[in-house]
ZADREN-179692 format. One line per field, with one value per residue (C-alpha): residue number from 1; residue in one letter; y, x, z. Coordinates in pm, 1 decimal, m for minus. Last residue first. Layout:
resi	NUM,... $
resn	a,... $
py	Y,... $
px	X,... $
pz	Z,... $
This chain:
resi	678,677,676,675,674,673,672,671,670,669,668,667,666,665,664,663,662,661,660,659,658,657,656,655,654,653,652,651,650,649,648,647,646,645,644,643,642,641,640,639,638,637,636,635,634,633,632,631,630,629,628,627,626,625,624,623,622,621,620,619,618,617,616,615,614,613,612,611,610,609,608,607,606,605,604,603,602,601,600,599,598,597,596,595,594,593,592,591,590,589,588,587,586,585,584,583,582,581,580,579,578,577,576,575,574,573,572,571,570,569,568,567,566,565,564,563,562,561,560,559,558,557,556,555,554,553,552,551,550,549,548,547,546,545,544,543,542,541,540,539,538,537,536,535,534,533,532,531,530,529,528,527,526,525,524,523,522,521,520,519,518,517,516,515,514,513,512,511,510,509,508,507,506,505,504,503,502,501,500,499,498,497,496,495,494,493,492,491,490,489,488,487,486,485,484,483,482,481,480,479,478,477,476,475,474,473,472,471,470,469,468,467,466,465,464,463,462,461,460,459,458,457,456,455,454,453,452,451,450,449,448,447,446,445,444,443,442,441,440,439,438,437,436,435,434,433,432,431,430,429,428,427,426,425,424,423,422,421,420,419,418,417,416,415,414,413,412,411,410,409,408,407,406,405,404,403,402,401,400,399,398,397,396,395,394,393,392,391,390,389,388,387,386,385,384,383,382,381,380,379,378,377,376,375,374,373,372,371,370,369,368,367,366,365,364,363,362,361,360,359,358,357,356,355,354,353,352,351,350,349,348,347,346,345,344,343,342,341,340,339,338,337,336,335,334,333,332,331,330,329,328,327,326,325,324,323,322,321,320,319,318,317,316,315,314,313,312,311,310,309,308,307,306,305,304,303,302,301,300,299,298,297,296,295,294,293,292,291,290,289,288,287,286,285,284,283,282,281,280,279,278,277,276,275,274,273,272,271,270,269,268,267,266,265,264,263,262,261,260,259,258,257,256,255,254,253,252,251,250,249,248,247,246,245,244,243,242,241,240,239,238,237,236,235,234,233,232,231,230,229,228,227,226,225,224,223,222,221,220,219,218,217,216,215,214,213,212,211,210,209,208,207,206,205,204,203,202,201,200,199,198,197,196,195,194,193,192,191,190,189,188,187,186,185,184,183,182,181,180,179,178,177,176,175,174,173,172,171,170,169,168,167,166,165,164,163,162,161,160,159,158,157,156,155,154,153,152,151,150,149,148,147,146,145,144,143,142,141,140,139,138,137,136,135,134,133,132,131,130,129,128,127,126,125,124,123,122,121,120,119,118,117,116,115,114,113,112,111,110,109,108,107,106,105,104,103,102,101,100,99,98,97,96,95,94,93,92,91,90,89,88,87,86,85,84,83,82,81,80,79,78,77,76,75,74,73,72,71,70,69,68,67,66,65,64,63,62,61,60,59,58,57,56,55,54,53,52,51,50,49,48,47,46,45,44,43,42,41,40,39,38,37,36,35,34,33,32,31,30,29,28,27,26,25,24,23,22,21,20,19,18,17,16,15,14,13,12,11,10,9,8,7,6,5,4,3,2,1 $
resn	t,v,i,f,e,r,t,i,t,g,k,t,n,g,i,k,d,y,v,v,v,t,a,s,y,t,g,a,s,l,k,s,v,p,t,r,i,w,y,d,f,l,y,g,n,e,l,y,g,t,g,e,g,e,w,i,n,k,d,d,v,i,t,e,g,n,a,d,v,i,k,i,n,m,d,f,v,v,s,e,t,g,d,d,v,m,g,g,v,y,p,e,f,c,l,t,d,v,s,g,a,k,y,e,f,s,d,w,d,g,e,c,t,d,g,p,v,g,i,k,l,k,v,m,n,l,t,e,r,p,e,p,r,k,l,l,t,f,n,f,r,v,v,v,q,r,r,d,l,a,d,y,v,k,l,e,q,v,n,k,g,l,d,f,d,a,l,t,s,v,i,h,h,n,d,g,l,k,g,n,r,l,v,v,r,g,d,d,e,y,v,s,q,s,n,d,i,l,d,g,s,e,n,y,t,r,v,d,i,d,f,h,n,i,g,n,a,d,k,s,f,n,g,a,d,v,v,f,c,a,i,e,d,d,f,f,h,g,e,r,p,e,c,t,g,d,k,a,i,g,a,f,a,k,y,v,t,l,t,q,t,q,d,e,v,q,e,t,q,i,v,i,t,q,n,a,l,y,a,k,k,g,i,a,d,y,v,t,l,e,n,r,y,t,g,p,p,i,t,n,t,t,l,t,f,t,y,e,l,k,n,n,t,l,r,e,r,g,n,e,q,i,d,r,q,t,f,m,l,i,g,d,e,r,r,l,t,s,d,i,a,y,q,h,m,g,d,a,g,a,q,f,g,s,a,t,v,t,i,c,v,e,q,g,n,q,v,t,n,g,r,v,p,i,c,e,q,d,i,q,v,s,l,t,v,k,g,d,s,l,d,g,t,i,e,r,p,a,d,e,f,s,s,r,v,s,q,v,a,e,f,q,q,q,c,a,k,q,h,r,g,s,l,a,d,c,v,a,i,d,y,r,a,s,a,l,d,a,y,c,s,v,r,l,d,n,t,r,m,q,v,c,h,q,e,r,q,e,p,t,r,k,v,l,g,p,d,e,a,y,a,t,l,c,i,d,h,r,q,p,f,i,s,s,c,r,a,q,l,d,a,e,p,d,a,p,d,l,p,n,r,s,a,e,i,a,s,s,a,s,w,v,i,i,s,t,i,y,a,i,y,l,v,i,a,l,i,a,g,v,i,s,i,i,r,w,t,p,t,i,r,s,s,t,d,e,v,v,y,t,q,a,m,k,d,h,l,g,q,k,k,e,d,w,a,v,m,l,y,g,i,g,l,t,i,s,s,v,y,k,s,i,h,r,i,f,a,t,k,y,t,m,e,t,d,s,i,v,k,m,r,l,l,l,k,g,i,t,g,g,y,r,a,v,m,i,t,e,y,v,m,s,f,l,i,g,v,l,i,a,i,g,l,v,g,w,v,s,l,d,f,l,n,l,a,l,g,l,v,w,g,f,l,a,g,i,a,t,d,i,i,n,a,c,f,r,i,w,f,g,q,y,q,v,p,s,k,m $
py	11979.9,11710.6,11432.1,11171.0,10793.5,10557.0,10233.7,10048.2,9774.5,9598.6,9427.2,9171.2,9087.8,9131.7,9346.6,9520.9,9599.9,9714.7,9970.8,9978.9,10294.2,10296.1,10634.8,10635.7,10940.3,11120.1,11406.5,11751.8,11756.2,11625.0,11774.1,11963.1,11641.1,11597.9,11323.8,11356.6,11033.5,11010.9,10909.4,11061.7,10714.9,10372.6,10190.6,9979.8,10242.0,10476.9,10296.6,10452.3,10518.1,10408.6,10413.8,10206.5,10035.5,10339.8,10537.4,10588.0,10232.4,10257.5,10545.7,10486.3,10807.1,10865.5,10507.1,10481.7,10296.8,10506.6,10686.3,10792.1,10593.7,10682.8,10433.1,10469.7,10250.7,10255.8,10129.0,10026.9,9969.1,9976.9,10108.1,10006.9,9924.8,9549.7,9566.8,9634.4,9414.7,9591.0,9493.9,9839.2,10108.8,10458.0,10565.5,10927.0,11049.2,11401.5,11609.5,11841.6,12124.2,12275.7,12502.4,12382.1,12164.5,12248.5,12018.4,11713.8,11491.5,11241.4,11028.8,11074.5,11443.2,11674.1,11846.5,11607.4,11762.7,12050.1,12122.2,11875.2,11907.0,11627.8,11263.4,11047.1,10670.2,10435.2,10119.7,9923.4,9622.7,9448.0,9083.7,9065.5,8846.8,8975.5,8750.6,8556.2,8683.5,8380.5,8294.5,8292.5,8138.9,8274.1,8157.7,8419.3,8309.5,8512.1,8456.5,8656.2,8765.5,8857.9,8872.2,9105.8,9409.6,9305.4,9282.0,9031.9,8998.9,8661.8,8678.1,8358.9,8378.4,8050.4,7969.1,7781.2,7786.2,7972.2,7995.7,8328.4,8582.2,8742.1,8809.3,9105.7,9112.9,9414.5,9373.7,9625.2,9894.8,10153.5,9965.0,10012.9,9899.3,9964.3,10105.2,10378.4,10546.0,10361.8,10551.8,10404.1,10156.0,9906.6,10085.3,9923.0,9566.9,9605.4,9297.2,9103.1,8773.4,8712.5,8346.9,8302.5,7988.4,7739.7,7425.9,7297.9,7151.8,7425.9,7698.1,7832.3,8194.2,8305.8,8661.3,8781.7,9112.2,9351.0,9575.6,9813.3,10081.3,10396.3,10558.7,10649.0,10376.3,10118.4,10064.0,9752.8,9665.1,9610.7,9609.6,9415.3,9542.7,9263.8,9380.3,9189.8,9355.9,9208.8,9348.3,9233.7,9073.9,8718.5,8764.2,8745.6,8527.5,8469.1,8801.7,9160.7,9460.0,9779.4,9831.6,10185.9,10335.3,10438.8,10095.4,9761.7,9495.5,9311.6,9079.6,9123.8,9126.2,9315.3,9397.9,9139.4,9158.0,9084.2,8925.6,8582.2,8461.8,8385.2,8066.0,7890.4,8049.0,7945.7,7854.9,7568.4,7671.9,7644.4,7694.0,7758.9,7697.7,7817.0,7622.3,7826.7,7758.2,8046.4,7927.2,7962.2,7806.0,8145.4,8134.5,7954.1,8150.4,7949.1,8046.7,7721.7,7706.3,7418.4,7495.6,7304.2,7242.1,7265.2,7155.8,7219.4,7012.4,7161.7,7195.3,7551.4,7661.6,7836.6,7951.3,8277.3,8409.3,8712.0,8788.2,9016.3,8957.4,9147.8,9181.2,9554.4,9591.0,9261.4,9243.6,8973.1,8601.1,8373.1,8490.1,8366.7,8215.6,7874.1,7692.0,7378.3,7331.6,7042.7,6891.4,6750.0,6536.6,6350.7,6476.9,6421.6,6794.1,6792.4,6891.8,7172.6,7201.3,7531.3,7596.8,7935.8,7986.4,8256.7,8404.4,8745.7,8964.0,9169.9,9023.4,8824.7,8678.9,8835.4,8669.0,8692.6,8805.0,8902.8,8726.9,8810.9,8579.7,8683.4,8420.8,8541.9,8307.6,8287.2,8193.3,7874.3,7739.5,8035.7,8158.6,8146.3,8256.4,8387.2,8710.8,8795.3,9050.2,9182.5,9112.2,9327.4,9207.6,9276.7,9063.9,8826.3,8682.1,8731.8,8534.0,8670.3,8490.7,8635.6,8570.5,8837.0,8636.5,8364.5,8051.8,7844.9,7545.8,7424.3,7175.9,7145.5,6860.3,6591.9,6651.2,6547.0,6459.7,6088.8,6157.0,6227.8,5901.8,5716.5,5880.6,5762.7,5407.9,5428.4,5512.9,5220.8,4988.9,5116.5,5052.0,4700.3,4630.1,4749.7,4527.5,4233.8,4246.1,4539.6,4869.0,5187.1,5178.2,5298.3,5656.5,5619.0,5660.4,6035.6,6270.4,6391.4,6351.9,6036.7,5885.5,5973.1,5814.3,5501.5,5489.3,5505.6,5253.8,5005.9,5055.4,5009.9,4678.2,4552.6,4604.6,4754.3,5117.6,5307.1,5321.9,5512.3,5794.8,5793.8,5882.9,6192.1,6290.8,6253.2,6455.5,6737.0,6787.2,7080.2,6858.6,6704.6,6952.7,7047.1,6676.6,6542.9,6197.8,6170.0,5914.2,5714.0,5675.4,5555.6,5303.1,5180.4,5118.8,4954.1,4716.2,4633.6,4537.9,4572.6,4943.4,5280.1,5524.7,5799.6,5791.2,5768.5,6066.8,6274.3,6212.0,6313.4,6620.4,6780.0,7145.2,7131.6,6869.7,6660.8,6759.3,6656.7,6671.8,6577.4,6315.4,6162.5,6134.4,5974.5,5733.6,5634.0,5572.8,5372.0,5167.5,5092.2,4994.9,4778.4,4618.3,4539.8,4380.9,4162.3,4066.0,3978.4,3763.0,3595.0,3518.2,3382.3,3165.9,3033.4,2942.8,2758.1,2575.4,2481.3,2342.9,2150.9,2003.8,1902.9,1722.2,1560.8,1414.8,1305.8,1098.3,1191.0,870.2,978.4,717.6,913.1,1217.8,1463.7,1639.5,1937.4,1931.1,1986.9,2079.1,2324.4,2623.7,2499.4,2461.7,2811.1,2959.4,2784.3,2451.9,2346.0,2083.1,2267.8,2608.2,2841.3,2879.5,2770.3,3067.2,3285.5,3194.9,3328.6,3628.3,3727.8,4071.3,3910.5,3955.4,3686.3,3411.3,3481.7,3450.9,3117.8,2993.2,2971.9,2721.5,2506.8,2509.0,2389.9,2109.5,1996.8,1999.6,1815.8,1545.9,1442.6,1179.8,1284.0,1460.3,1580.6,1535.4,1764.1,1616.9,1689.0,1532.9,1865.6,1806.7,1716.4,2043.5,2256.6,2055.5,2113.9,1859.8,1532.1,1402.5,1411.7,1654.7,1870.4,1889.3,1946.3,2222.2,2391.0,2420.9,2502.1,2786.8,2932.7,2916.0,3078.1,3368.2,3423.3,3399.9,3678.5,3902.6,3857.1,3914.4,4242.1,4366.8,4280.8,4453.8,4759.7,4781.1,4762.7,4440.6,4358.6,3996.5,3836.6,4025.8,3812.9,3496.5,3641.2,3762.7,3418.9,3253.3,3495.0,3440.7,3061.0,3095.7,3325.1,3066.8,2795.9,3025.3,3092.5,2715.3,2680.5,2974.0,2819.8,2501.7,2709.1,2871.9,2524.8,2437.5,2759.7,2735.7,2384.6,2040.4,1802.2,1471.0,1200.8,929.8,594.7,333.0,0.0 $
px	2069.0,2173.9,2372.1,2605.6,2626.1,2878.0,2857.9,3141.8,3124.6,3406.1,3427.5,3632.2,3682.5,4060.6,4075.7,3738.3,3782.1,3433.4,3374.2,3039.5,2949.2,2672.3,2559.7,2337.4,2126.4,2027.9,1779.7,1710.1,1586.6,1772.5,1647.3,1968.2,2171.8,2322.9,2597.3,2959.3,3161.4,3530.3,3875.6,4136.2,4200.1,4318.8,4568.4,4879.0,5130.2,4961.8,4750.9,4676.2,4343.5,4111.1,3731.8,3597.3,3284.3,3069.2,3244.0,2908.7,2809.6,2509.6,2324.7,2065.9,1978.4,1691.3,1606.8,1369.2,1517.6,1328.9,1646.9,1710.9,1883.0,2173.4,2308.8,2629.4,2784.6,3145.8,3363.6,3725.4,4025.7,4367.8,4713.6,4995.8,5210.6,5156.8,4790.4,4673.7,4473.0,4290.4,4348.2,4304.3,4039.1,3993.8,3648.9,3566.8,3206.1,3132.0,2826.0,2630.9,2378.2,2513.4,2362.3,2007.4,1999.4,2286.1,2584.4,2721.5,3025.4,3213.7,3528.5,3699.8,3611.8,3555.9,3704.6,3675.9,3938.4,3939.2,3605.0,3346.6,3192.7,3255.5,3220.1,3534.0,3496.3,3732.7,3941.6,3734.0,3967.4,3839.4,3732.1,3359.7,3399.7,3266.0,3011.1,3181.4,3207.2,3159.3,3482.5,3577.3,3917.6,4123.8,4306.3,4358.5,4415.9,4576.9,4519.2,4697.1,4590.3,4679.0,4345.0,4473.1,4249.7,4058.3,4380.4,4301.4,4272.4,4145.1,4071.1,4013.1,3881.5,3934.3,3740.0,3804.5,3528.5,3197.4,3024.7,3000.9,2716.1,2794.5,3141.4,3032.2,3300.5,3489.0,3725.2,4002.4,4069.5,4204.7,4514.6,4718.3,4591.5,4920.1,4995.6,5214.6,4891.9,4607.6,4403.5,4057.9,3825.4,3749.5,3445.7,3152.4,3288.2,3473.5,3316.9,3343.8,3217.9,3107.3,3098.2,3022.9,2956.7,3146.8,3159.0,3509.4,3407.5,3593.2,3411.0,3499.6,3484.2,3523.4,3588.5,3649.9,3833.2,3849.0,4100.2,4100.5,4367.8,4305.5,4577.9,4333.0,4456.4,4414.5,4654.5,4831.7,4850.3,5193.8,5057.7,4877.6,4810.9,4579.6,4381.2,4109.0,3861.9,3659.1,3343.9,3299.4,3013.3,3124.3,3466.7,3787.3,4095.8,4450.9,4593.9,4475.2,4555.4,4345.1,4168.3,4049.5,3707.7,3639.4,3721.3,3730.4,3912.7,4208.7,4349.3,4680.1,4848.9,5157.5,5349.7,5173.8,5295.9,5077.3,5318.3,5262.2,5444.5,5131.6,5052.9,4739.7,4505.0,4719.9,4436.2,4569.6,4630.8,4404.0,4574.2,4335.2,4436.9,4192.3,4106.4,3891.5,3635.2,3448.8,3143.7,2938.7,2599.0,2474.3,2155.2,2270.3,2597.1,2798.3,3065.6,3238.1,3483.3,3710.4,3860.3,4183.2,4295.1,4610.1,4590.3,4421.7,4106.0,3777.9,3491.6,3581.5,3643.0,3316.3,3303.3,3139.4,2996.4,3083.7,2954.0,3074.6,2907.6,2962.4,2719.2,2793.9,2579.4,2405.6,2024.1,1921.9,1853.5,2074.6,1946.1,2108.4,2410.2,2519.5,2382.9,2580.0,2797.2,3044.5,3220.3,3556.0,3623.4,3955.4,4173.0,4514.5,4549.6,4215.9,3904.6,3650.9,3378.5,3204.3,2923.6,2792.8,2485.4,2377.8,2072.3,2080.1,1773.7,1718.9,1370.1,1487.0,1767.1,2103.9,2436.4,2717.4,3056.5,3229.2,3346.5,3407.8,3431.4,3469.8,3537.2,3501.7,3635.8,3484.8,3768.7,3768.0,4101.7,4319.7,4354.7,4623.8,4541.6,4898.3,4822.9,4473.8,4216.7,3964.4,3595.0,3377.8,3092.7,3305.7,3588.0,3527.4,3843.8,3962.7,4015.4,3997.2,3882.9,3900.2,3743.1,3790.6,3599.3,3332.5,3418.1,3216.7,2984.8,2938.9,2666.5,2685.9,2867.7,2661.9,2625.8,2855.0,2650.2,2712.4,3081.3,3019.6,2826.5,3106.7,3359.7,3173.4,3161.5,3529.5,3621.6,3415.6,3585.2,3930.8,3862.7,3737.2,4051.1,4276.4,4088.5,4114.0,4491.0,4660.5,4574.5,4785.9,4743.3,4383.9,4512.0,4631.3,4268.0,4305.7,4006.6,4108.8,3757.1,3703.0,4032.2,3946.7,3602.9,3762.1,4023.4,3752.7,3533.6,3825.7,3894.8,3524.6,3516.2,3848.1,3777.2,4052.0,4050.9,4357.6,4506.4,4197.0,4257.0,4621.2,4496.9,4329.3,4658.6,4844.4,4579.5,4632.9,4379.1,4140.3,3832.0,3960.1,3874.9,3546.2,3441.0,3379.0,3536.1,3390.0,3123.1,3371.2,3613.0,3326.4,3213.0,3573.2,3608.3,3264.6,3356.4,3694.1,3535.8,3792.6,3715.2,3896.0,3689.6,3664.1,4029.8,4154.6,3942.3,4058.1,4420.1,4349.6,4145.6,4425.9,4344.2,4013.4,3880.4,3643.9,3282.9,3017.1,2658.0,2704.1,2973.2,2771.2,2461.1,2653.7,2832.6,2505.8,2332.4,2618.7,2677.7,2304.9,2269.0,2584.3,2473.8,2133.4,2289.7,2512.7,2233.6,2007.4,2284.5,2355.6,1986.4,1944.2,2256.6,2133.8,1800.5,1979.9,2205.8,1910.1,1730.6,2039.4,2089.1,1722.5,1757.0,2077.5,1884.1,1595.3,1845.8,1944.9,1942.9,1610.2,1337.1,1079.3,1126.1,876.0,670.7,696.7,425.9,418.9,155.3,390.9,154.7,31.3,384.9,478.4,181.9,296.6,155.1,122.1,m141.0,m421.3,m274.6,m234.4,144.1,244.2,51.4,329.2,549.6,304.3,242.0,606.5,527.8,331.8,649.0,819.3,560.7,566.1,947.3,901.2,712.1,1041.9,1172.0,856.4,856.7,1220.6,1145.7,848.4,1058.9,1345.2,1098.0,917.1,660.5,299.1,118.0,463.3,701.7,958.9,1162.0,1224.7,1452.7,1600.9,1938.4,1757.3,1563.1,1876.4,2065.9,1790.6,1517.5,1407.4,1750.2,1740.8,1461.7,1493.7,1876.2,1894.0,1631.0,1749.3,2114.0,2047.2,1804.4,2003.5,2326.9,2164.9,2026.5,2359.8,2549.8,2335.7,2352.9,2730.6,2790.7,2599.0,2765.2,3114.4,3049.6,2904.6,3213.1,3431.9,3615.1,3985.3,3958.4,4096.0,3839.7,3569.9,3710.3,3712.0,3354.7,3245.6,3395.0,3202.2,2883.3,2916.7,2952.5,2648.0,2446.2,2537.9,2435.1,2105.5,2047.5,2087.7,1853.5,1600.0,1596.1,1516.3,1225.9,1101.3,1095.3,907.5,642.1,510.8,605.8,329.0,344.4,207.2,13.7,193.8,138.9,0.0 $
pz	5865.9,5614.4,5777.2,5628.0,5668.3,5510.9,5314.6,5136.5,4873.2,4682.7,4346.8,4159.9,3791.7,3821.2,3508.7,3544.4,3917.8,4019.0,4298.4,4481.1,4681.2,4940.9,5079.9,5389.1,5479.4,5796.9,5778.6,5643.6,5287.4,4982.3,4655.6,4577.0,4606.6,4256.0,4258.4,4146.4,4189.9,4266.2,4150.0,4388.3,4525.8,4411.8,4631.6,4566.5,4672.7,4429.5,4174.2,3840.2,3671.0,3393.3,3401.2,3113.9,3240.5,3174.0,3454.6,3630.0,3561.5,3792.9,3963.1,4235.8,4424.8,4671.0,4764.2,5058.9,5358.2,5615.0,5722.8,5362.3,5086.8,4855.9,4597.2,4405.0,4133.3,4015.4,3729.4,3701.5,3477.3,3643.2,3549.0,3781.9,3474.2,3485.1,3386.6,3740.7,3977.3,4261.9,4626.3,4779.7,4749.9,4895.7,4776.3,4677.9,4699.8,4575.8,4659.5,4434.1,4479.6,4801.4,5068.2,5010.4,5320.8,5558.0,5552.6,5730.2,5695.2,5910.1,5884.8,5546.5,5520.0,5227.3,4926.1,4628.8,4404.7,4157.8,4315.1,4438.6,4786.7,5032.4,5127.3,5158.0,5178.1,5361.1,5332.4,5077.7,5031.9,4719.3,4755.9,4671.5,4362.6,4028.6,3850.9,3576.6,3214.9,2994.8,2820.6,2452.0,2383.3,2096.5,1786.1,1516.2,1158.1,881.0,510.0,239.4,m104.2,m457.3,m640.0,m916.8,m871.4,m557.9,m358.5,m89.0,285.9,404.1,775.5,974.5,1332.1,1518.0,1832.9,2156.8,2416.6,2425.0,2088.4,1903.4,1872.0,2210.9,2067.8,1858.3,1590.6,1450.6,1154.3,1103.8,845.6,1090.4,1201.8,884.4,542.4,364.9,16.3,167.6,281.0,114.2,m144.3,m118.4,m287.3,m9.2,132.2,m50.4,m70.8,260.0,426.2,100.9,240.9,599.2,700.0,1068.5,1272.0,1052.2,1265.0,1345.8,1680.8,1872.7,1680.0,1336.8,1220.3,859.6,742.4,387.5,343.1,48.0,m122.6,m419.5,m422.7,m626.5,m839.2,m1116.0,m1352.2,m1076.7,m793.8,m656.8,m288.2,m131.4,223.1,492.4,845.1,959.2,1261.4,1443.2,1679.1,1962.2,2121.3,2479.0,2672.6,2590.0,2742.7,2539.8,2552.2,2434.8,2335.8,2376.0,2160.4,2185.7,1853.0,1781.4,1701.4,2060.7,2197.4,2012.9,2214.0,2064.4,1802.8,1624.2,1286.5,1175.5,860.0,644.1,282.6,m18.4,m267.1,m120.6,190.8,394.3,203.9,323.9,72.2,m220.9,m459.5,m666.0,m1026.3,m1327.3,m1662.7,m1951.9,m2314.3,m2579.3,m2890.8,m3127.5,m3398.6,m3566.9,m3756.2,m4071.1,m4140.8,m4271.9,m4068.4,m3752.2,m3735.9,m3485.0,m3232.6,m3133.7,m2846.6,m2742.8,m2401.8,m2357.0,m1999.3,m1788.4,m1424.0,m1090.8,m1036.2,m1162.9,m913.2,m802.9,m1161.5,m1252.6,m1616.1,m1717.3,m2042.7,m2255.2,m2605.8,m2884.0,m3221.8,m3546.0,m3840.0,m3844.0,m3531.0,m3451.3,m3444.1,m3198.3,m3167.4,m2959.8,m2625.3,m2304.4,m2475.6,m2351.5,m2655.1,m2572.4,m2266.1,m2238.6,m1939.6,m1832.1,m2139.1,m2144.1,m2428.6,m2267.3,m2198.5,m2018.4,m2201.5,m2172.2,m2435.2,m2508.8,m2755.2,m2869.4,m3089.4,m3333.2,m3501.5,m3664.7,m3727.4,m4043.4,m4097.3,m4400.3,m4193.0,m4124.1,m4205.2,m3952.6,m4083.5,m3759.3,m3443.4,m3078.7,m2777.8,m2412.4,m2145.4,m1786.2,m1518.0,m1168.6,m934.8,m727.5,m852.1,m938.1,m1294.9,m1564.9,m1921.2,m1941.9,m1759.7,m1642.3,m1764.0,m1504.5,m1571.9,m1345.0,m1121.7,m813.1,m953.0,m1244.8,m1395.2,m1752.3,m2075.0,m2428.6,m2745.5,m3097.2,m3436.9,m3702.3,m3965.1,m3955.1,m4150.2,m4397.9,m4453.5,m4094.8,m3992.1,m3613.5,m3444.0,m3262.1,m2892.1,m2609.7,m2300.0,m2349.5,m2291.9,m1924.1,m1883.8,m2062.4,m1831.9,m1522.3,m1655.6,m1752.4,m1391.0,m1260.0,m1509.2,m1415.3,m1045.8,m1122.1,m1327.8,m1048.7,m805.5,m1047.7,m1038.8,m869.1,m705.3,m707.9,m1086.2,m1033.2,m1005.0,m1365.8,m1472.3,m1422.7,m1433.7,m1083.0,m940.9,m1146.4,m1025.0,m663.7,m698.7,m850.0,m571.1,m304.0,m485.3,m501.0,m129.3,m52.5,m240.1,m101.8,265.4,484.2,367.0,493.9,143.4,25.2,275.5,171.4,m177.3,m32.9,130.6,m199.0,m381.4,m125.7,149.6,139.8,179.0,503.5,781.7,618.3,621.9,269.8,325.3,677.9,587.9,376.3,667.4,890.2,630.6,609.2,984.1,1002.6,721.9,878.3,1214.8,1494.9,1498.2,1504.7,1299.8,1562.0,1667.6,1310.4,1206.4,1506.0,1409.9,1049.4,1148.0,1352.2,1432.9,1245.0,1491.5,1283.2,1226.0,1479.5,1352.1,986.4,1054.5,1340.9,1123.8,837.4,1072.0,1241.3,908.1,757.2,1071.3,1106.3,739.9,745.5,1072.6,926.0,615.4,832.4,1073.0,779.0,629.3,962.3,1015.6,664.1,692.2,1027.6,870.1,587.8,832.1,1052.8,749.9,636.9,986.5,998.2,664.6,782.7,1074.4,851.3,651.7,297.5,93.5,m52.9,m102.3,98.3,m123.2,25.7,m239.5,m473.3,m739.4,m1116.5,m1375.3,m1552.2,m1518.1,m1178.4,m1050.0,m1177.1,m988.5,m671.7,m568.8,m204.9,m286.0,m106.4,m190.8,106.1,157.9,m191.9,m330.4,m185.4,m483.6,m744.4,m517.9,m563.0,m703.1,m989.2,m1199.1,m993.1,m1036.9,m1410.8,m1409.5,m1231.2,m1537.2,m1727.0,m1471.0,m1479.4,m1860.9,m1859.7,m1612.0,m1824.6,m2142.4,m1973.1,m1883.0,m1563.0,m1676.3,m1637.1,m1353.9,m1258.4,m967.1,m806.2,m522.2,m156.4,105.9,229.4,63.4,m258.8,m255.0,m217.5,m476.5,m731.1,m782.4,m935.7,m1034.8,m1415.7,m1503.8,m1191.0,m1199.9,m1575.8,m1589.1,m1269.2,m1368.1,m1736.2,m1658.5,m1369.9,m1570.6,m1875.0,m1670.6,m1494.8,m1824.9,m1973.6,m1665.5,m1625.4,m1996.7,m1990.4,m1672.4,m1794.1,m2125.5,m1951.8,m1731.6,m2038.4,m2118.3,m2140.3,m2025.2,m1707.2,m1500.5,m1663.0,m1498.5,m1147.0,m1191.8,m1316.4,m1006.5,m781.1,m981.5,m947.0,m569.4,m562.4,m758.9,m506.5,m220.4,m399.6,m424.2,m46.6,15.9,m226.3,m17.9,290.5,103.4,5.6,375.1,445.0,173.4,212.2,83.1,m29.7,153.4,m76.1,107.6,165.0,m104.4,0.0 $
């Protein structure tokens, strides 16, 4: 008597599919190694890999099902595929092809196995097949369980791996955006943050910080070192390929070897092929335009200033002016023209192409002559020598002016302070009365700082006028850009400088309350707006919160009297008749103040007068406006006093309280004394 057929459900068949997928992945890995032995483009490798993968899947499943009753995964799990009729190669082939139908139904064709009475998927129904338990299999139930557990374990490990990659990538990206590297030593900070026993996590971290502000200004050699530090082959290859694409140099891939070098070259060629796809077909040209000319200049303050030798600095806005004559007008007297520009490296590699860059190619040209200026941004172009292929096209007359212009882009020397702009002195300080009083090291958050760069050797225009400007950037301790002020002297930088020097008057003033507490860096870029010669100076300072003054001053005594050339009164007691005087003076005798090293002190004073009932009559604060300056004699401050109107005081006893603030030592002292009005 035959035992009943045991149809196999969704999950055990899913485990079998995991085993077969692992076999397919092994074949794909071997195929990839083999394809790297041939000189194929990335698109060629991709096309062959897809074609061979489809053929392998079809042949593998058709032969295994027709000859052995199932794929390796199914056989290991004691399953076989049967048919209503005899299992033939044709039936196995139809079943395999039908799986594509199960796939394009968003997988519903496979999910049917879960609820179908005979556990048939859509592809099983189309091929009239069933998946059943193979009771005659040599695979024991124990080995079947081991295979299932192995497949489940493989799924769990794969999900854990993918999840960890996603979590590491997301956390690294968030951390890199929120906490930039230490600008003082970004490389050391990068290594500390990305240290990990897991190579994948280490490399994901390095990739996340690739565009950190502290790293973007690195030299090509330093950027290549970033790739060397990668531990996983795939991310190292991608790093070198990105670097090669950024530098438009496939030779960067030569740092790798074998199949990794080939993979890097293929990725580079893929990027280049995309760039080349933007090249348009050439225009129809039947003749030449006359008097063609191209001039190169840089844009400064909305003006195009000619440069020498077609050499510009990386980051500058370049003006390209083209002129040509001989345009043909249409029946309506209007001319129609087009301008194309293609930039290539010396070795012919395409950087980019612009077609029809003119704003309006239809107008009436005077004397059939065109003069047109457009701009080229160089901040994304690596330093080097380039060929700019220009086409000025007469769309009516089918004539053109073709020009090849050489452009040399140099690295912007913002770090070099030995350029032709000379720095005679540079200091930071406190802004007072339009001047800058030097101070080093630290500021308080209630102060206004000033920064002086006395640069010289500025050039002059035809009228003898100097043109200068200053850009200001401020970074906090984390490297965040907290202030970026461009062209601070845009409206006031056209002056005649004495001896060609800025001096102390043209300084930068910053309200420190807007900055972050802690270490800060103020960067000033001073440049000659005529020829862009420049110099960068950085000031490091610590911003502190002003603490509350400590009550430590020695308030020895308080003189009360009538003001004259001095405060004429008494240190011990004082009284006067109501209405006899309009103003009193109060002179404290103070010890314990901190001087600046020359016995000079900075102070302020408050005074409060109350009557016998405790009612406030006078309450004046900051009488010296925070900037009282004086000199100590034998360590004491005196002969600096307060004038207070008292004409409204009636007869009675009053208390005067004077508070003295030491602005350098951040201390204060209080003294109270009574006086009598009769």
